[in-house]
Steps between C-alpha positions, in 0.01 A plus 500: 500500500737524801851398577591245761756651736741265675735643762867411471633365829845639420394864501153494651509848652595694189390324186271235366460328166219378288433383149314748285213347301532483123384811320412585146723737306238774541497457879881505515518835324247667729641699790355386830580472869483138620244453775729269700768767560458663842561869555872571542600203282584446134547215254838387367572209266812299576717270294478331165147373565389839636356373827276770644582642845317764700752699703488791742585829330750576778720224355574731205720717725730216609847512334500128412161526331610815316799303372261236359300777332815654351612161369156437348505841330846432355409150380160573357470852363231420242210732422299217339461320833157519667491764777567288807790484743697191403826417675675226299704368793498155654203458732724385787707819469180706521379311808842546664487877436148514648613313812802729542287812456275420796 
């Protein structure tokens, strides 16, 4: 079962998005590395609907992206949340930060 990856034209060089297929509760709790994430990249989930993006790890060092991470930590400090990087910001804000970080 694979994911269909669709490149975003707004930030083609640094991130891409795709919809993750539905999983059972057992599959969600297993720790795994997605096969569609290239070396040097990681997965982040953005916004209320948790759209999945694959970004370059180098983006983590950019001050604007770090500000998004700090805001996410302050808004959502909950140990019951599944272990994934979720940034609850507006998707357009995220895409703007990615464009600025290039």
